[in-house]
C-alpha positions, 0 to 999 in steps of 0.5 A: 500499499506504500506505492501509490499505483497499488493503492486502490482507494485514492479516489475514495479518499478524495471524495471523503476529503482526507488522506488516511494515515492509517490505511487499515482503518479505511480498509476495515471500514470497507469490509462487510461482515459477510466477506469478513466471515468468509475470509476470516477477517475483521469486519466494519462492525466496531467502526459502524458502532463508533460512526453511529455515535459520532453521527448522532452527536454531530446531527444533534448539535446541528439541530440544536443550532438550526432550530434554536426555538424548538422544544426537546421533543421536536428536536428528538423526532428530527434527530431520529428521522436523520439518523435512522437506517433509511435516511443514512442509506439514502445519503450513502446512495449518493456516495461512490462507496459501493465501488470499494466495499468488500462484499460476499458474492450474495450481495449485488454491488450495484443494488445494495439494500439501504441498510447495508449502505447505511451500516457501511456509511457509519463505519466510514464515519467511524474511521474518518473520526479516528484518523482525521478527527472530529472537526473534519468528520463534522464538516463531512457529515454536515456537507451531506446531511444539511440538505436533509436537515433543512428539509425536515418539517413539522409534517415529517416529524412522525414519532417512532411509535407511529413509524413502527406501527406503519412499518410492522403493518406493511411487513406482516407483523402484529400491532406493537404491544407496550408493557411497563416493566418498571417505574423507579426513582424519586417523584421529581426524577422518575425512570420508566422501563418499557418493553414493546413487542410485535409478533409474526408467524407466532414468533415474538420480537421485542426490545426495551426502552427507558425514559423520564416518562412513560411516553418517552420510554415507549418512543425509545423502545419503538425506535430501538425495535424499528432499527432492529426489524429494519436491519433484519428485513432489508429496506428498499 
């Protein structure tokens, strides 16, 4: 990789606006788990985990600055919309990333599901953060997410519970069922623990959420379940 003519990611680095000092980070961010398992390599999953958190932090800051009069609830809804897999996948569709990913033969490079693109995009953001730092990563994220951020409107602020219900109905699941598992803490700072469950072909799937109110805990649980389900059944 020391010889420029042998290094295959120069054009990708130009697109990212950064020349990687640690080339293994970029290589790792391009290695899909299906390929990594077959080749006994490390996949991009750890970088995806990091990139997801970095993206959330940067978008949260951008929303705080852009919508300075909005309440926390609306900001939270905007954040959820902007960092969900479907939105990330649509952003990454505009990148040349599919040309460089290491994939198993079962995945069509030119027709990748949105959730696969989203995972890879988050991995790239994680690698960029580690190698270039937060400022350059922030600039890159804002360059690609600002059009979506500015186009969010009250009409599009659908909460996680509503989106989960729409998604489950469209994919043959039961309606979501919410149960309060616990309510703890003092009166001035309660903490609710909620579980949401859906069923398909007699098989239940559930996740849990926490929050300072029942409503917020249900939203957290719904968002978590929606992310889980959409990662299992590819988004188009």
